[in-house]
ROKOLKOL-151283 format. One line per 4 residues: their letters; for each residue x, y negated, z of C-alpha. Coordinates in nm, 3 decimals. Each point is the difference from the previous one (the first is absolute). Example, Ala and Ser with C-alpha at 12.3 -4.5 7.8 and 13.67 -1.06 7.14 Angstrom:
AS = 1.230,0.450,0.780 ~ 0.137,-0.344,-0.066
This chain:
MDEE = 1.957,1.543,4.322 ~ 0.227,-0.262,-0.158 ~ 0.099,0.238,-0.281 ~ -0.363,0.076,-0.071
SEYI = -0.095,-0.367,-0.032 ~ 0.300,-0.061,-0.229 ~ -0.108,0.296,-0.212 ~ -0.356,-0.138,-0.025
KKKK = 0.130,-0.346,-0.092 ~ 0.225,0.152,-0.265 ~ -0.289,0.200,-0.150 ~ -0.226,-0.306,-0.004
LEEL = 0.270,-0.204,-0.169 ~ 0.052,0.270,-0.263 ~ -0.374,0.018,-0.063 ~ -0.019,-0.378,-0.037
QRRM = 0.289,0.004,-0.247 ~ -0.171,0.274,-0.204 ~ -0.321,-0.202,-0.009 ~ 0.184,-0.311,-0.111
ESSE = 0.181,0.190,-0.275 ~ -0.328,0.153,-0.113 ~ -0.168,-0.340,0.001 ~ 0.284,-0.151,-0.201
AEEE = -0.020,0.284,-0.252 ~ -0.376,-0.051,-0.036 ~ 0.046,-0.373,-0.050 ~ 0.268,0.062,-0.261
AEEQ = -0.222,0.249,-0.184 ~ -0.291,-0.246,0.008 ~ 0.225,-0.277,-0.130 ~ 0.125,0.225,-0.279
YEQQ = -0.357,0.099,-0.094 ~ -0.108,-0.366,-0.014 ~ 0.301,-0.087,-0.218 ~ -0.078,0.285,-0.241
KENL = -0.365,-0.106,-0.013 ~ 0.097,-0.360,-0.074 ~ 0.236,0.110,-0.278 ~ -0.267,0.219,-0.155
LRQL = -0.262,-0.276,0.019 ~ 0.246,-0.241,-0.158 ~ 0.026,0.241,-0.294 ~ -0.376,0.056,-0.023
LTPD = -0.141,-0.351,0.045 ~ 0.044,-0.319,-0.197 ~ 0.128,-0.303,0.194 ~ -0.352,-0.149,0.014
ARER = -0.145,0.323,0.134 ~ 0.277,0.030,0.261 ~ -0.066,-0.358,0.108 ~ -0.373,0.069,0.038
LGRV = 0.070,0.318,0.194 ~ 0.230,-0.200,0.229 ~ -0.279,-0.248,0.072 ~ -0.244,0.283,0.067
KLAR = 0.255,0.157,0.236 ~ 0.009,-0.322,0.202 ~ -0.378,-0.024,0.026 ~ -0.099,0.367,0.019
PEVA = 0.296,0.233,0.054 ~ -0.214,0.314,0.011 ~ -0.150,-0.076,-0.342 ~ 0.344,-0.072,-0.146
EGIE = 0.135,0.328,0.139 ~ -0.288,0.187,-0.163 ~ 0.064,-0.170,-0.333 ~ 0.371,0.076,0.020
QQVI = -0.072,0.367,0.067 ~ -0.253,0.010,-0.282 ~ 0.243,-0.159,-0.250 ~ 0.275,0.245,0.099
MLAQ = -0.240,0.294,-0.028 ~ -0.113,-0.111,-0.347 ~ 0.363,-0.026,-0.109 ~ 0.084,0.344,0.139
RGMV = -0.289,0.149,-0.194 ~ 0.123,-0.166,-0.319 ~ -0.307,-0.222,-0.030 ~ 0.195,-0.325,-0.020
KGKI = 0.112,-0.107,-0.345 ~ 0.233,-0.297,0.024 ~ -0.029,-0.243,0.288 ~ -0.320,-0.075,0.188
DDET = -0.096,-0.359,-0.064 ~ -0.191,-0.245,0.216 ~ -0.338,0.076,-0.160 ~ 0.036,0.374,0.058
LKKL = 0.102,-0.065,0.359 ~ -0.309,-0.219,0.045 ~ -0.217,0.289,-0.120 ~ 0.164,0.235,0.251
LRKV = -0.053,-0.257,0.275 ~ -0.367,-0.036,-0.091 ~ -0.050,0.376,0.016 ~ 0.170,0.023,0.339
TERS = -0.189,-0.294,0.148 ~ -0.331,0.127,-0.138 ~ 0.061,0.336,0.170 ~ 0.084,-0.169,0.328
KKDF = -0.314,-0.214,-0.019 ~ -0.209,0.312,-0.046 ~ 0.147,0.144,0.318 ~ -0.155,-0.277,0.204
TIRR = -0.364,0.039,0.096 ~ -0.160,-0.194,0.279 ~ -0.312,0.148,0.145 ~ -0.250,-0.179,0.217
R = -0.205,0.180,0.255
């Protein structure tokens, strides 16, 4: 009986260690992805546009994430010539916020 409980404890400990290693690997991959995204955005956006995006990220992180993905997608498709300035970023923000406003409809019964 004692050997069996030791075996179970050992297996549980091994499983916990595997989970922790997996979790650490996921965190590291996420960190690496975020760093690559930041580097790419630094190349694609002017300082003013990056500053505005930073403020948006503080107020509405989900909107900022969408804008970041959209900017990266445009760059991957070759649709970005030069750096995206503050005015262009404002236009993207307007489009995204207009779409999100359209998603909201309140109905009265």
